[in-house]
py3Dmol code that shows the C-alpha trace and the ligand (Angstrom):
import py3Dmol

protein = """\
ATOM      1  CA  MET A   1      14.738-240.228 -27.344  1.00  0.00           C
ATOM      2  CA  SER A   2      13.483-236.925 -26.170  1.00  0.00           C
ATOM      3  CA  SER A   3      14.692-235.726 -22.839  1.00  0.00           C
ATOM      4  CA  LEU A   4      12.830-233.846 -20.193  1.00  0.00           C
ATOM      5  CA  GLY A   5      16.183-232.337 -19.492  1.00  0.00           C
ATOM      6  CA  GLY A   6      16.043-230.026 -22.489  1.00  0.00           C
ATOM      7  CA  GLU A   7      18.145-229.601 -25.614  1.00  0.00           C
ATOM      8  CA  SER A   8      21.502-229.196 -23.973  1.00  0.00           C
ATOM      9  CA  ASP A   9      20.953-231.978 -21.509  1.00  0.00           C
ATOM     10  CA  PRO A  10      22.046-235.358 -22.799  1.00  0.00           C
ATOM     11  CA  VAL A  11      20.081-238.272 -21.406  1.00  0.00           C
ATOM     12  CA  ALA A  12      22.311-239.846 -18.847  1.00  0.00           C
ATOM     13  CA  ILE A  13      21.121-243.379 -18.984  1.00  0.00           C
ATOM     14  CA  ASP A  14      24.306-244.535 -17.336  1.00  0.00           C
ATOM     15  CA  ASP A  15      22.991-243.079 -14.130  1.00  0.00           C
ATOM     16  CA  PHE A  16      19.713-244.865 -14.351  1.00  0.00           C
ATOM     17  CA  GLU A  17      20.638-247.535 -11.824  1.00  0.00           C
ATOM     18  CA  LEU A  18      17.164-248.940 -11.798  1.00  0.00           C
ATOM     19  CA  PRO A  19      17.878-252.453 -10.603  1.00  0.00           C
ATOM     20  CA  GLY A  20      19.793-253.416  -7.562  1.00  0.00           C
ATOM     21  CA  VAL A  21      18.847-250.726  -5.100  1.00  0.00           C
ATOM     22  CA  PRO A  22      16.765-252.339  -2.384  1.00  0.00           C
ATOM     23  CA  ASP A  23      15.456-249.215  -0.727  1.00  0.00           C
ATOM     24  CA  ALA A  24      13.670-246.937  -3.159  1.00  0.00           C
ATOM     25  CA  PHE A  25      12.542-244.679  -0.369  1.00  0.00           C
ATOM     26  CA  GLN A  26      16.125-243.844   0.371  1.00  0.00           C
ATOM     27  CA  ARG A  27      16.665-242.991  -3.257  1.00  0.00           C
ATOM     28  CA  LEU A  28      13.635-240.746  -3.347  1.00  0.00           C
ATOM     29  CA  TRP A  29      15.154-238.371  -0.876  1.00  0.00           C
ATOM     30  CA  THR A  30      18.731-238.569  -2.061  1.00  0.00           C
ATOM     31  CA  PRO A  31      19.895-235.248  -3.418  1.00  0.00           C
ATOM     32  CA  HIS A  32      22.744-236.525  -5.571  1.00  0.00           C
ATOM     33  CA  ARG A  33      20.503-238.272  -7.917  1.00  0.00           C
ATOM     34  CA  LEU A  34      20.442-239.312 -11.472  1.00  0.00           C
ATOM     35  CA  ALA A  35      20.403-237.402 -14.623  1.00  0.00           C
ATOM     36  CA  TYR A  36      18.397-234.330 -13.768  1.00  0.00           C
ATOM     37  CA  VAL A  37      21.213-233.508 -11.436  1.00  0.00           C
ATOM     38  CA  LYS A  38      23.908-234.619 -13.821  1.00  0.00           C
ATOM     39  CA  GLY A  39      22.351-232.463 -16.535  1.00  0.00           C
ATOM     40  CA  GLY A  40      22.964-229.607 -14.211  1.00  0.00           C
ATOM     41  CA  GLN A  41      20.065-228.122 -12.329  1.00  0.00           C
ATOM     42  CA  GLU A  42      22.140-224.975 -12.075  1.00  0.00           C
ATOM     43  CA  GLN A  43      21.425-224.603 -15.768  1.00  0.00           C
ATOM     44  CA  VAL A  44      17.742-224.279 -14.992  1.00  0.00           C
ATOM     45  CA  THR A  45      17.686-220.578 -14.353  1.00  0.00           C
ATOM     46  CA  GLY A  46      14.328-219.746 -15.836  1.00  0.00           C
ATOM     47  CA  LYS A  47      11.422-220.887 -17.950  1.00  0.00           C
ATOM     48  CA  HIS A  48      13.461-220.900 -21.137  1.00  0.00           C
ATOM     49  CA  ASN A  49      15.553-223.869 -20.087  1.00  0.00           C
ATOM     50  CA  CYS A  50      13.264-225.604 -17.644  1.00  0.00           C
ATOM     51  CA  PRO A  51      12.160-229.136 -18.593  1.00  0.00           C
ATOM     52  CA  PHE A  52       8.871-228.768 -16.730  1.00  0.00           C
ATOM     53  CA  CYS A  53       8.091-225.579 -18.654  1.00  0.00           C
ATOM     54  CA  GLU A  54       9.109-227.151 -21.959  1.00  0.00           C
ATOM     55  CA  ALA A  55       7.193-230.395 -21.510  1.00  0.00           C
ATOM     56  CA  PRO A  56       3.652-229.071 -22.082  1.00  0.00           C
ATOM     57  CA  GLY A  57       4.745-227.508 -25.378  1.00  0.00           C
ATOM     58  CA  ARG A  58       5.474-230.906 -26.846  1.00  0.00           C
ATOM     59  CA  SER A  59       3.218-233.869 -27.499  1.00  0.00           C
ATOM     60  CA  ASP A  60       2.110-236.079 -24.638  1.00  0.00           C
ATOM     61  CA  GLU A  61       4.133-238.928 -26.119  1.00  0.00           C
ATOM     62  CA  GLU A  62       7.299-236.867 -26.405  1.00  0.00           C
ATOM     63  CA  SER A  63       6.997-235.372 -22.960  1.00  0.00           C
ATOM     64  CA  LEU A  64       5.561-238.464 -21.277  1.00  0.00           C
ATOM     65  CA  ILE A  65       2.583-236.437 -20.090  1.00  0.00           C
ATOM     66  CA  VAL A  66      -0.259-238.585 -18.779  1.00  0.00           C
ATOM     67  CA  HIS A  67      -2.725-235.831 -17.938  1.00  0.00           C
ATOM     68  CA  ARG A  68      -3.104-232.101 -18.628  1.00  0.00           C
ATOM     69  CA  GLY A  69      -5.223-230.263 -16.114  1.00  0.00           C
ATOM     70  CA  LYS A  70      -6.179-226.609 -16.079  1.00  0.00           C
ATOM     71  CA  LEU A  71      -3.360-225.315 -13.888  1.00  0.00           C
ATOM     72  CA  VAL A  72      -1.422-228.492 -13.216  1.00  0.00           C
ATOM     73  CA  PHE A  73      -0.201-231.394 -15.333  1.00  0.00           C
ATOM     74  CA  VAL A  74       1.067-234.881 -14.621  1.00  0.00           C
ATOM     75  CA  VAL A  75       4.103-236.367 -16.303  1.00  0.00           C
ATOM     76  CA  LEU A  76       5.956-239.644 -16.070  1.00  0.00           C
ATOM     77  CA  ASN A  77       9.358-239.210 -14.508  1.00  0.00           C
ATOM     78  CA  LEU A  78      12.017-239.817 -17.136  1.00  0.00           C
ATOM     79  CA  TYR A  79      14.224-241.237 -14.411  1.00  0.00           C
ATOM     80  CA  PRO A  80      11.797-243.243 -12.311  1.00  0.00           C
ATOM     81  CA  TYR A  81      12.441-244.846  -8.966  1.00  0.00           C
ATOM     82  CA  ASN A  82       9.767-247.317  -9.909  1.00  0.00           C
ATOM     83  CA  PRO A  83       7.715-247.865 -13.046  1.00  0.00           C
ATOM     84  CA  GLY A  84       4.789-245.481 -12.994  1.00  0.00           C
ATOM     85  CA  HIS A  85       6.676-242.831 -11.008  1.00  0.00           C
ATOM     86  CA  LEU A  86       4.704-239.654 -11.740  1.00  0.00           C
ATOM     87  CA  LEU A  87       5.429-235.986 -11.216  1.00  0.00           C
ATOM     88  CA  VAL A  88       2.613-233.530 -10.533  1.00  0.00           C
ATOM     89  CA  CYS A  89       3.657-230.052 -11.732  1.00  0.00           C
ATOM     90  CA  PRO A  90       2.033-226.650 -11.920  1.00  0.00           C
ATOM     91  CA  TYR A  91       2.349-225.077 -15.378  1.00  0.00           C
ATOM     92  CA  ARG A  92       3.672-221.970 -13.689  1.00  0.00           C
ATOM     93  CA  HIS A  93       7.409-221.814 -13.115  1.00  0.00           C
ATOM     94  CA  VAL A  94       7.468-221.479  -9.332  1.00  0.00           C
ATOM     95  CA  PRO A  95       9.926-223.155  -6.982  1.00  0.00           C
ATOM     96  CA  ASP A  96       8.121-223.417  -3.690  1.00  0.00           C
ATOM     97  CA  TYR A  97       4.967-225.055  -2.409  1.00  0.00           C
ATOM     98  CA  THR A  98       3.972-221.796  -0.780  1.00  0.00           C
ATOM     99  CA  ASP A  99       4.057-220.113  -4.196  1.00  0.00           C
ATOM    100  CA  LEU A 100       0.952-221.965  -5.341  1.00  0.00           C
ATOM    101  CA  THR A 101      -2.313-220.080  -5.477  1.00  0.00           C
ATOM    102  CA  VAL A 102      -5.381-221.483  -3.755  1.00  0.00           C
ATOM    103  CA  GLU A 103      -6.656-222.746  -7.105  1.00  0.00           C
ATOM    104  CA  GLU A 104      -3.330-224.335  -8.006  1.00  0.00           C
ATOM    105  CA  SER A 105      -3.066-225.950  -4.582  1.00  0.00           C
ATOM    106  CA  ALA A 106      -6.497-227.495  -4.955  1.00  0.00           C
ATOM    107  CA  GLU A 107      -5.749-228.927  -8.372  1.00  0.00           C
ATOM    108  CA  PHE A 108      -2.270-230.017  -7.284  1.00  0.00           C
ATOM    109  CA  ALA A 109      -3.859-232.029  -4.467  1.00  0.00           C
ATOM    110  CA  ALA A 110      -6.688-233.362  -6.618  1.00  0.00           C
ATOM    111  CA  LEU A 111      -4.329-234.567  -9.343  1.00  0.00           C
ATOM    112  CA  THR A 112      -2.053-236.179  -6.766  1.00  0.00           C
ATOM    113  CA  GLN A 113      -5.051-238.114  -5.484  1.00  0.00           C
ATOM    114  CA  GLN A 114      -6.136-239.011  -8.994  1.00  0.00           C
ATOM    115  CA  ALA A 115      -2.611-240.155  -9.824  1.00  0.00           C
ATOM    116  CA  MET A 116      -2.811-242.563  -6.907  1.00  0.00           C
ATOM    117  CA  ARG A 117      -6.219-243.850  -8.000  1.00  0.00           C
ATOM    118  CA  VAL A 118      -5.083-244.343 -11.576  1.00  0.00           C
ATOM    119  CA  LEU A 119      -1.872-246.107 -10.571  1.00  0.00           C
ATOM    120  CA  ARG A 120      -3.850-248.372  -8.245  1.00  0.00           C
ATOM    121  CA  HIS A 121      -6.138-249.231 -11.110  1.00  0.00           C
ATOM    122  CA  VAL A 122      -3.319-249.846 -13.569  1.00  0.00           C
ATOM    123  CA  ALA A 123      -0.776-251.615 -11.438  1.00  0.00           C
ATOM    124  CA  ASN A 124      -2.161-252.288  -7.979  1.00  0.00           C
ATOM    125  CA  PRO A 125       0.720-250.969  -5.884  1.00  0.00           C
ATOM    126  CA  SER A 126       0.580-251.812  -2.205  1.00  0.00           C
ATOM    127  CA  GLY A 127       1.901-248.431  -1.140  1.00  0.00           C
ATOM    128  CA  PHE A 128       3.077-245.017  -2.280  1.00  0.00           C
ATOM    129  CA  ASN A 129       5.715-242.438  -1.531  1.00  0.00           C
ATOM    130  CA  LEU A 130       4.500-238.906  -2.024  1.00  0.00           C
ATOM    131  CA  GLY A 131       6.727-235.929  -1.634  1.00  0.00           C
ATOM    132  CA  MET A 132       8.261-232.691  -2.705  1.00  0.00           C
ATOM    133  CA  ASN A 133      11.931-231.938  -2.405  1.00  0.00           C
ATOM    134  CA  GLN A 134      12.138-228.247  -1.687  1.00  0.00           C
ATOM    135  CA  GLY A 135      15.264-226.409  -2.707  1.00  0.00           C
ATOM    136  CA  VAL A 136      18.632-227.794  -3.694  1.00  0.00           C
ATOM    137  CA  THR A 137      19.389-228.616  -0.086  1.00  0.00           C
ATOM    138  CA  GLY A 138      16.098-230.486   0.100  1.00  0.00           C
ATOM    139  CA  GLY A 139      17.236-232.655  -2.767  1.00  0.00           C
ATOM    140  CA  ALA A 140      15.226-231.246  -5.639  1.00  0.00           C
ATOM    141  CA  GLY A 141      16.660-232.209  -9.016  1.00  0.00           C
ATOM    142  CA  ILE A 142      14.903-229.249 -10.630  1.00  0.00           C
ATOM    143  CA  ALA A 143      14.597-226.912  -7.687  1.00  0.00           C
ATOM    144  CA  ALA A 144      13.340-224.009  -9.766  1.00  0.00           C
ATOM    145  CA  HIS A 145      10.053-225.666 -10.720  1.00  0.00           C
ATOM    146  CA  LEU A 146       7.880-227.273  -8.085  1.00  0.00           C
ATOM    147  CA  HIS A 147       6.972-230.921  -8.607  1.00  0.00           C
ATOM    148  CA  GLN A 148       5.432-233.574  -6.440  1.00  0.00           C
ATOM    149  CA  HIS A 149       6.647-237.152  -6.701  1.00  0.00           C
ATOM    150  CA  VAL A 150       4.079-239.914  -6.733  1.00  0.00           C
ATOM    151  CA  VAL A 151       5.974-243.183  -6.492  1.00  0.00           C
ATOM    152  CA  PRO A 152       4.047-246.446  -6.488  1.00  0.00           C
ATOM    153  CA  ARG A 153       5.516-249.140  -4.266  1.00  0.00           C
ATOM    154  CA  TRP A 154       5.237-252.875  -4.303  1.00  0.00           C
ATOM    155  CA  GLY A 155       6.479-255.379  -1.794  1.00  0.00           C
ATOM    156  CA  GLY A 156       9.909-256.228  -3.116  1.00  0.00           C
ATOM    157  CA  ASP A 157       9.549-253.497  -5.796  1.00  0.00           C
ATOM    158  CA  GLY A 158      10.374-254.413  -9.357  1.00  0.00           C
ATOM    159  CA  ASN A 159       7.759-257.031 -10.212  1.00  0.00           C
ATOM    160  CA  PHE A 160       5.619-254.726 -12.309  1.00  0.00           C
ATOM    161  CA  MET A 161       7.887-254.488 -15.311  1.00  0.00           C
ATOM    162  CA  PRO A 162      10.948-256.318 -16.459  1.00  0.00           C
ATOM    163  CA  ILE A 163      14.209-255.013 -15.154  1.00  0.00           C
ATOM    164  CA  ILE A 164      15.443-252.366 -17.518  1.00  0.00           C
ATOM    165  CA  ALA A 165      18.927-252.369 -18.908  1.00  0.00           C
ATOM    166  CA  GLY A 166      19.379-250.164 -21.955  1.00  0.00           C
ATOM    167  CA  THR A 167      18.280-246.986 -23.673  1.00  0.00           C
ATOM    168  CA  LYS A 168      16.004-248.727 -26.116  1.00  0.00           C
ATOM    169  CA  ALA A 169      14.275-250.746 -23.483  1.00  0.00           C
ATOM    170  CA  ILE A 170      13.781-247.703 -21.317  1.00  0.00           C
ATOM    171  CA  THR A 171      12.263-245.710 -24.142  1.00  0.00           C
ATOM    172  CA  GLN A 172       9.886-248.503 -24.970  1.00  0.00           C
ATOM    173  CA  THR A 173       8.949-249.150 -21.410  1.00  0.00           C
ATOM    174  CA  LEU A 174       8.351-245.509 -20.519  1.00  0.00           C
ATOM    175  CA  GLY A 175       6.225-245.116 -23.625  1.00  0.00           C
ATOM    176  CA  ASP A 176       4.175-248.148 -22.700  1.00  0.00           C
ATOM    177  CA  VAL A 177       3.757-247.036 -19.126  1.00  0.00           C
ATOM    178  CA  ARG A 178       2.735-243.550 -20.235  1.00  0.00           C
ATOM    179  CA  GLN A 179       0.117-244.943 -22.569  1.00  0.00           C
ATOM    180  CA  GLN A 180      -1.296-247.267 -19.927  1.00  0.00           C
ATOM    181  CA  VAL A 181      -1.519-244.558 -17.305  1.00  0.00           C
ATOM    182  CA  ALA A 182      -2.882-241.938 -19.711  1.00  0.00           C
ATOM    183  CA  GLU A 183      -5.594-244.308 -20.941  1.00  0.00           C
ATOM    184  CA  ALA A 184      -6.560-245.302 -17.433  1.00  0.00           C
ATOM    185  CA  TRP A 185      -6.706-241.637 -16.438  1.00  0.00           C
ATOM    186  CA  ASN A 186      -8.909-240.845 -19.400  1.00  0.00           C
ATOM    187  CA  ASN A 187     -11.201-243.781 -18.659  1.00  0.00           C
ATOM    188  CA  ALA A 188     -11.489-242.758 -15.019  1.00  0.00           C
ATOM    189  CA  GLU A 189     -12.592-239.276 -16.082  1.00  0.00           C
ATOM    190  CA  GLN A 190     -15.210-240.715 -18.377  1.00  0.00           C
ATOM    191  CA  GLY A 191     -16.447-242.991 -15.631  1.00  0.00           C
ATOM    192  CA  LYS A 192     -15.513-246.186 -17.443  1.00  0.00           C
TER     193      LYS A 192
END
"""
ligand_1 = """\
1
ZN
Zn 9.695 -224.308 -15.144
"""
view = py3Dmol.view(width=600, height=400)
view.addModel(protein, "pdb")
view.setStyle({"model": 0}, {"cartoon": {"style": "trace"}})
view.addModel(ligand_1, "xyz")
view.setStyle({"model": 1}, {"stick": {}})
view.zoomTo()
view.show()
């Protein structure tokens, strides 16, 4: 399976810990999290080894991209807190929200809104967590490249998809989720 973590970053499925954590919100803001961190965010020193810079260069299926905008793209989180957990990223390798240009900020906001609409259409979540972890201290897994989390929430979270246990199942499920979200996004743009 291809990893958003780059060539030298083995997929740390052992850290997935999808089931059994009752409070996803708490996990969203936990800095010591999952495989992006385990892969070593310190290794992300520039564009050449940044998963968010590498992702657009591969196919949507490989990178789990659900939408490519002009300045900003939307990708499924490889290590989701919930199924359908999306990341809204500028193509530019910038770390901080204040680094965005006016144009990037507008598209960043618009695609965050559209991500919510599409997820509502696909999976009818009853709530969302939106947020950016800024800096290592702020809990960012990849602090060097800005990304906004869009996490759909359901009462009792975990009803949307079967509980996920292994690498194979995760690959399959992420692929399915990506396809669903990408199709819904495309349909929404075409007014279907
Ligand atoms: Zn980057």
